C-alpha positions as CSV (number, residue, x, y, z in Angstrom):
1,M,-12.6,2.3,6.4
2,R,-9.3,2.4,5.7
3,R,-8.8,-0.6,3.2
4,L,-6.0,-3.0,4.7
5,L,-3.1,-3.9,2.5
6,M,-2.7,-8.0,3.0
7,H,-0.3,-10.5,1.0
8,S,-0.3,-10.5,-2.8
9,P,-1.2,-13.8,-3.3
10,I,1.3,-16.1,-4.8
11,G,-0.5,-16.7,-8.2
12,V,-0.5,-13.4,-9.2
13,A,3.8,-12.2,-8.1
14,A,3.7,-15.6,-10.8
15,L,1.7,-14.2,-13.3
16,W,4.0,-11.5,-13.4
17,I,7.4,-13.9,-13.3
18,L,5.5,-16.1,-16.3
19,A,4.0,-12.7,-18.7
20,Y,8.2,-11.3,-18.2
21,L,8.9,-14.6,-19.2
22,L,7.0,-14.8,-22.2
23,I,7.3,-11.8,-23.2
24,T,11.7,-12.5,-22.7
25,L,11.2,-15.6,-25.3
26,F,8.7,-13.6,-28.0
27,P,11.5,-13.7,-30.3
28,L,12.6,-17.6,-30.5
29,M,8.9,-18.3,-30.4
30,V,8.0,-16.8,-33.3
31,L,11.3,-17.7,-35.1
32,L,10.3,-21.2,-34.5
33,F,7.1,-21.1,-36.1
34,Y,7.9,-19.1,-38.5
35,P,11.5,-19.5,-38.8
36,P,13.8,-17.2,-41.1
37,P,16.1,-18.5,-44.4
38,E,18.2,-21.4,-43.3
39,Q,21.9,-19.3,-42.5
40,G,23.3,-21.7,-40.2
41,F,23.3,-22.8,-36.1
42,W,25.1,-20.1,-34.8
43,V,23.7,-17.2,-37.1
44,D,20.6,-17.8,-35.8
45,F,21.2,-17.8,-32.4
46,S,23.0,-14.9,-32.4
47,V,20.2,-13.6,-34.0
48,G,17.9,-15.5,-31.2
49,L,20.4,-13.4,-28.9
50,G,19.8,-10.1,-30.1
51,F,16.4,-10.3,-29.7
52,I,16.2,-11.7,-26.5
53,G,18.1,-9.0,-25.1
54,L,16.5,-6.5,-27.4
55,A,13.1,-7.4,-25.7
56,M,15.3,-7.8,-21.8
57,M,16.3,-4.1,-22.4
58,A,12.1,-3.3,-23.7
59,L,11.4,-4.9,-20.4
60,Q,13.5,-2.4,-18.3
61,F,11.0,0.2,-18.8
62,V,8.3,-1.4,-17.2
63,L,11.0,-2.2,-14.4
64,T,11.2,1.4,-13.2
65,A,7.7,2.7,-14.2
66,R,6.7,2.3,-10.9
67,V,4.0,0.5,-11.7
68,N,2.5,-0.1,-8.4
69,R,-0.1,-3.5,-9.1
70,I,4.0,-4.9,-10.1
71,E,6.2,-3.0,-6.9
72,S,3.4,-4.8,-4.9
73,S,3.9,-7.7,-6.0
74,Y,7.5,-7.4,-4.8
75,G,8.6,-4.9,-2.9
76,I,11.3,-1.6,-5.2
77,D,13.9,-3.4,-3.2
78,I,13.4,-6.5,-5.3
79,L,12.0,-4.8,-8.8
80,L,15.2,-2.2,-9.0
81,Q,17.8,-5.3,-8.1
82,F,16.5,-7.7,-10.8
83,H,16.6,-4.2,-13.1
84,R,20.6,-4.1,-12.7
85,Y,20.8,-7.7,-13.4
86,T,18.6,-8.4,-15.9
87,S,19.9,-5.1,-17.4
88,L,23.7,-6.7,-17.6
89,V,21.9,-9.7,-18.8
90,A,20.2,-7.9,-21.2
91,F,23.7,-5.8,-22.7
92,F,25.8,-9.5,-22.7
93,M,23.0,-10.8,-25.4
94,V,23.7,-7.8,-27.7
95,L,27.1,-8.3,-27.1
96,L,27.1,-12.0,-27.8
97,H,25.5,-11.6,-30.7
98,P,27.7,-9.8,-33.5
99,V,30.3,-11.6,-31.7
100,I,29.5,-14.6,-32.1
101,L,28.4,-13.4,-36.5
102,F,31.9,-12.2,-36.7
103,I,33.2,-15.8,-35.3
104,V,31.2,-17.5,-37.9
105,Q,30.9,-15.6,-40.5
106,P,34.6,-13.0,-40.2
107,E,33.8,-11.0,-43.4
108,T,31.6,-9.3,-41.0
109,I,34.2,-7.5,-39.1
110,Q,34.4,-4.9,-42.0
111,L,30.5,-3.7,-40.7
112,L,32.7,-2.2,-38.2
113,N,34.0,0.2,-40.5
114,F,31.7,3.1,-39.7
115,P,33.0,5.1,-42.9
116,Q,31.3,3.5,-45.2
117,A,29.1,0.6,-43.1
118,P,25.2,0.7,-43.8
119,L,22.9,2.0,-41.8
120,R,21.9,-0.9,-40.3
121,A,25.5,-1.7,-38.7
122,K,25.8,2.3,-38.6
123,M,22.4,2.2,-35.7
124,A,23.9,-1.5,-34.5
125,V,26.7,0.0,-33.0
126,L,25.8,3.4,-32.0
127,G,22.8,1.6,-30.1
128,T,25.7,-0.5,-28.2
129,I,28.3,2.2,-28.0
130,A,24.7,3.4,-25.4
131,F,24.4,0.5,-24.1
132,L,27.7,0.4,-23.1
133,A,27.9,3.7,-21.4
134,M,24.6,3.4,-19.5
135,V,26.1,0.6,-17.6
136,I,29.6,1.9,-16.9
137,T,27.5,4.8,-16.2
138,T,25.7,3.4,-13.4
139,I,28.3,0.6,-12.2
140,W,31.1,3.1,-11.8
141,R,28.5,5.7,-10.4
142,K,30.4,6.9,-7.9
143,Q,33.7,6.3,-8.9
144,L,33.5,9.1,-12.0
145,K,32.2,11.4,-9.3
146,I,28.3,11.2,-11.3
147,P,25.3,13.6,-9.4
148,Y,22.9,11.4,-9.1
149,E,20.3,13.8,-11.0
150,P,22.3,14.8,-14.0
151,W,23.1,10.6,-14.3
152,R,19.3,9.4,-13.8
153,A,18.4,12.4,-16.8
154,S,21.2,10.8,-18.8
155,H,20.5,6.6,-17.8
156,T,16.8,7.6,-19.4
157,I,18.8,9.0,-22.5
158,L,21.5,6.5,-23.5
159,A,18.5,3.4,-22.4
160,A,15.4,4.8,-25.4
161,L,18.9,5.6,-27.4
162,A,20.0,2.0,-27.0
163,L,16.4,0.6,-27.5
164,G,15.0,2.8,-30.6
165,L,18.9,2.2,-32.6
166,G,18.7,-1.4,-31.2
167,F,15.2,-2.3,-33.1
168,G,15.9,0.5,-36.2
169,H,19.1,-2.6,-37.0
170,T,16.3,-5.1,-36.8
171,I,14.2,-3.0,-39.0
172,A,17.0,-2.6,-41.5
173,V,18.2,-5.9,-41.1
174,G,14.9,-7.5,-42.3
175,N,15.2,-10.7,-42.2
176,Y,14.0,-11.7,-39.3
177,L,10.8,-9.2,-39.5
178,G,10.2,-9.9,-42.8
179,L,6.1,-10.5,-42.3
180,F,4.6,-7.3,-41.1
181,W,2.8,-8.7,-38.6
182,K,6.2,-9.3,-36.9
183,V,6.9,-5.6,-37.1
184,V,3.4,-4.4,-35.7
185,L,4.2,-6.6,-32.8
186,W,7.7,-5.4,-32.5
187,S,6.0,-1.9,-33.0
188,G,3.8,-2.6,-30.1
189,M,6.5,-3.5,-28.2
190,I,8.8,-0.1,-28.4
191,L,6.0,1.6,-28.0
192,I,4.6,0.5,-24.9
193,A,8.0,1.1,-23.6
194,L,8.7,5.3,-25.2
195,W,5.5,6.2,-23.2
196,L,6.0,4.6,-20.4
197,I,9.5,7.5,-20.6
198,L,6.5,9.6,-21.4
199,Y,4.1,8.8,-18.5
200,V,7.2,8.7,-15.2
201,R,8.4,11.7,-16.9
202,L,6.2,14.0,-18.5
203,V,2.2,12.2,-17.5
204,K,3.5,11.6,-13.5
205,P,4.7,15.1,-12.8
206,W,1.3,16.4,-14.5
207,L,-0.6,14.6,-11.8
208,M,1.7,15.4,-9.0
209,Q,1.9,19.0,-9.7
210,K,-2.4,19.2,-9.1
211,K,-1.8,17.6,-6.0
212,P,0.9,19.8,-4.3
213,Y,2.4,19.9,-0.5
214,V,3.4,22.7,1.6
215,V,6.6,22.8,4.1
216,E,5.1,22.6,7.4
217,E,7.9,22.2,10.0
218,I,11.1,21.1,10.4
219,L,12.1,19.7,13.5
220,P,15.7,18.3,14.2
221,Q,16.1,15.3,16.0
222,R,18.7,12.9,17.8
223,G,21.2,11.5,15.2
224,E,21.4,14.3,12.2
225,V,18.0,13.7,11.4
226,W,15.9,16.5,10.6
227,T,11.6,16.0,10.1
228,L,10.4,17.4,7.4
229,A,6.8,18.2,7.8
230,L,4.4,18.8,4.9
231,R,0.3,19.4,5.1
232,P,-1.4,19.1,1.7
233,L,-2.6,22.1,-0.6
234,G,-5.8,22.3,-1.5
235,H,-6.0,18.8,-1.2
236,D,-7.2,15.2,1.1
237,G,-4.0,13.9,1.4
238,F,-3.2,10.1,1.8
239,T,-3.1,7.8,4.4
240,F,-0.8,4.8,4.5
241,H,1.1,1.5,5.1
242,P,3.0,2.2,8.0
243,G,7.0,0.8,6.7
244,Q,5.7,2.6,3.0
245,F,7.6,5.9,1.3
246,S,7.6,7.9,-1.2
247,W,9.6,10.3,-3.5
248,L,9.8,13.7,-2.8
249,T,10.2,17.0,-4.7
250,L,11.4,20.4,-2.6
251,N,11.0,23.1,-3.8
252,I,11.5,22.5,-7.4
253,T,9.2,21.5,-10.5
254,P,7.9,17.2,-10.9
255,F,9.1,17.5,-14.0
256,S,12.8,18.6,-13.1
257,M,13.6,14.6,-12.1
258,R,15.0,15.7,-8.9
259,E,13.1,13.8,-5.9
260,H,14.4,11.5,-3.2
261,P,13.3,8.7,-2.1
262,F,12.5,8.6,1.9
263,S,10.0,7.0,4.0
264,M,7.5,8.8,6.1
265,S,8.1,8.7,9.7
266,S,4.6,9.2,11.2
267,S,1.4,8.0,11.8
268,G,0.2,6.2,8.4
269,D,-3.8,6.5,9.8
270,R,-3.4,10.2,9.3
271,S,-3.6,12.3,6.2
272,D,-3.4,16.0,7.1
273,R,0.1,15.5,8.0
274,I,2.9,13.2,6.2
275,E,6.3,13.3,7.8
276,F,9.8,12.2,6.8
277,G,12.4,11.2,8.7
278,I,15.7,12.3,7.0
279,K,19.5,12.2,8.2
280,A,21.7,15.1,6.8
281,I,24.3,12.2,5.0
282,G,24.2,13.5,1.4
283,D,24.9,17.0,-0.9
284,F,20.6,17.5,-0.4
285,T,19.9,16.1,3.3
286,K,22.3,18.2,4.3
287,R,20.1,21.7,3.6
288,I,17.1,20.2,4.5
289,Q,16.9,22.6,7.3
290,D,17.7,25.5,5.3
291,Y,14.3,24.7,3.7
292,K,11.6,27.2,5.2
293,P,7.4,27.0,5.3
294,G,5.4,27.7,3.0
295,T,8.4,26.0,0.6
296,K,6.1,24.1,-1.9
297,A,6.9,20.1,-2.6
298,Y,5.0,17.0,-4.5
299,L,5.1,13.1,-3.5
300,D,4.8,10.5,-5.5
301,G,3.6,7.6,-3.9
302,L,2.8,5.4,-1.7
303,Y,5.6,2.6,-2.3
304,G,7.2,-0.2,-0.4
305,V,5.8,-3.7,0.9
306,F,7.8,-3.3,4.4
307,T,4.3,-3.3,6.8
308,I,3.2,-4.9,9.2
309,D,0.1,-4.2,7.7
310,R,0.6,-7.7,5.8
311,Y,0.8,-9.7,8.3
312,G,-2.5,-9.4,10.5
313,D,-2.5,-12.4,11.1
314,S,1.3,-12.5,13.5
315,A,1.2,-13.1,16.7
316,G,3.4,-10.1,17.3
317,F,6.5,-8.2,15.4
318,V,10.4,-8.6,15.8
319,L,12.0,-4.6,14.8
320,I,15.5,-4.7,14.0
321,A,17.2,-0.8,12.9
322,G,20.4,1.3,12.4
323,G,20.5,4.7,12.7
324,V,18.0,6.6,10.8
325,G,16.6,2.8,9.5
326,I,14.5,3.7,12.2
327,T,12.5,5.9,10.2
328,P,9.4,3.1,8.9
329,I,10.1,1.9,12.0
330,Y,8.4,4.8,14.2
331,S,5.6,4.8,12.0
332,I,5.2,1.3,12.7
333,L,4.7,1.3,16.2
334,L,3.3,5.1,16.3
335,T,0.1,3.7,14.0
336,A,0.0,0.4,16.4
337,A,-0.2,2.5,19.0
338,E,-2.5,4.9,17.9
339,R,-4.4,1.5,16.4
340,K,-4.3,0.6,19.3
341,D,-3.0,-2.4,18.5
342,D,-2.2,-5.5,21.5
343,R,0.9,-7.2,20.5
344,P,3.9,-7.6,21.6
345,F,6.7,-5.7,19.5
346,L,10.5,-6.5,20.3
347,L,12.7,-3.3,19.0
348,I,16.7,-3.9,18.7
349,Y,17.5,-0.7,17.3
350,A,22.1,0.4,17.3
351,A,23.4,3.2,17.1
352,P,26.5,5.0,18.0
353,S,26.0,6.3,20.8
354,W,23.0,6.9,23.5
355,N,22.5,10.7,22.0
356,D,22.2,9.2,18.4
357,I,19.0,7.7,19.0
358,T,16.1,9.4,17.0
359,Y,13.1,10.0,18.6
360,R,14.9,8.1,21.6
361,E,12.0,9.8,23.8
362,A,9.1,9.6,21.4
363,L,9.5,5.4,21.6
364,E,10.4,5.4,25.0
365,E,6.6,7.5,25.8
366,L,4.5,4.5,23.2
367,K,5.3,1.8,25.9
368,K,2.7,3.2,27.7
369,T,0.1,2.6,24.8
370,L,2.1,-0.7,23.2
371,N,3.3,-3.7,24.7
372,L,6.6,-3.2,23.4
373,T,9.7,-3.5,24.4
374,I,12.6,-1.9,23.0
375,V,17.1,-3.3,23.3
376,Y,19.1,-0.1,23.0
377,V,22.9,-1.1,21.0
378,L,25.4,1.5,21.9
379,R,28.9,1.5,20.5
380,K,29.7,4.1,21.7
381,T,28.4,4.1,26.1
382,H,28.4,6.2,28.6
383,D,29.6,5.4,32.8
384,N,26.2,4.4,34.1
385,W,25.2,2.4,31.2
386,E,24.2,-1.1,31.2
387,G,22.4,-1.9,28.4
388,E,24.1,-3.9,25.7
389,T,26.9,-2.7,24.0
390,G,28.6,-3.7,20.4
391,Y,26.7,-5.4,17.7
392,V,23.6,-6.7,16.5
393,D,25.0,-10.1,16.4
394,R,23.6,-13.4,16.6
395,A,24.3,-14.2,20.5
396,L,22.5,-10.5,20.9
397,L,19.8,-11.8,18.6
398,E,19.5,-15.3,20.5
399,K,19.4,-13.2,24.0
400,Y,16.3,-11.3,22.6
401,I,14.0,-13.1,19.7
402,P,10.9,-15.3,21.1
403,Q,11.9,-18.9,20.9
404,H,9.5,-20.0,18.5
405,R,11.1,-18.1,15.6
406,G,8.3,-18.8,13.5
407,S,5.5,-16.8,15.2
408,R,6.8,-13.5,14.5
409,Q,7.4,-11.4,11.7
410,Y,10.7,-9.3,11.3
411,F,11.3,-5.8,10.4
412,I,14.4,-4.1,8.9
413,C,16.5,-1.9,8.5
414,A,19.6,-0.3,8.2
415,A,22.8,0.0,6.6
416,P,23.4,-2.4,4.2
417,V,26.1,-4.6,5.8
418,M,24.0,-4.4,9.0
419,M,21.4,-5.3,7.4
420,D,23.7,-8.3,5.8
421,A,24.9,-9.5,8.7
422,V,21.4,-9.6,10.9
423,E,20.3,-11.6,7.8
424,R,22.4,-13.9,8.6
425,A,22.2,-14.9,11.9
426,L,18.4,-14.8,12.2
427,F,19.1,-17.5,8.8
428,E,21.5,-19.2,11.6
429,L,18.7,-19.2,14.6
430,K,16.4,-21.2,11.9
431,V,14.0,-18.4,11.5
432,P,11.8,-18.6,8.4
433,V,13.3,-17.0,5.3
434,T,9.4,-16.1,4.1
435,N,9.1,-14.4,8.1
436,V,12.3,-11.7,7.5
437,H,11.0,-8.3,6.2
438,M,14.5,-5.6,4.7
439,E,14.6,-2.7,3.6
440,H,17.2,-0.4,2.2
441,F,18.1,3.0,2.8
442,N,19.1,4.2,-0.7
443,L,17.1,3.2,-3.6
444,A,19.4,5.4,-6.6
């Protein structure tokens, strides 16, 4: 029997948040119960900021390790957004630590004389530089024209350097980690972070290599989208909750770190053939059509909470797609049809033109087995077009979505501009925030 993915209990999500706060504030708790020699409020405050920043740096490895129990509570979109924001907070805390010291103890500025500085100061400087380089190359990666794979490798190396050097600095200073058990606890945190690096970069690829896939065929679709069909090689494959995604490694070893996230477009209940809808818009995706049947592939999954399987008690669903955003939604509709789901589905699908509507014929065919209403919204129309034109705005949504807004679950997958506009319009139309679910194209 297929496992049904239900709502992650609010209590579980709250416990993860509580755990994050406790670990982040752990350094302050230690200082509260076991205070170091008195050095003044501002010195202790700056040290507290440094310790919190270091703890947050360690926790970044947990947030990016794709731990299923955590990811299933929030969704990877939320986790990655949280990772980005908390990394900036951690960086500014780490930066404020020496700035405050330089202000209240001006003589400490001489520690910036790198050739003559003690080891603890050198580690602090190098760790801060590594952290700064990581932040700059992440925020301005596209402007600096850094390819994704080299950036990802350097991001991991810089993060490990920043954390390791920061921890080495605290050990070398000694004032605040004088007790052996404090060193053991902090060492435990650092070792867990390093283990997660090894797990993501070595252990997980090794496990993926034991369950390879092979390209069965590659089919062209409308809208410059290609269907990549994979077949499990020597194992049973997996079923998934429609709307989820996997990280795909194609034609290279999974140890290479050249992987890309794509939503499955096939039925979630079929394990012998996994399909992905991939739009040719980037360096990797433009080469999809060139791969041949028989090419080896590896999958890291499953991820995502963008699925109707979490809402078995919903009266129906409103699905809003833009362009290739139809991919996870098509999987939802296809799986629902195979399960003979009799609930109403409303699909609002925006595309540049009639010929850009991916899976158009298949969507029309699904009307025969599903209670499915489709509203196409085109920016460029042909002479005989009588449907909707322009953009998915408040007026269009008000025209089609149910009068009882809270009786449906709303799923949106499109370009960021469209998703922001639709989310804002649904809010203005009094759709409950808890009923709106969004999936982004790009997680990098």
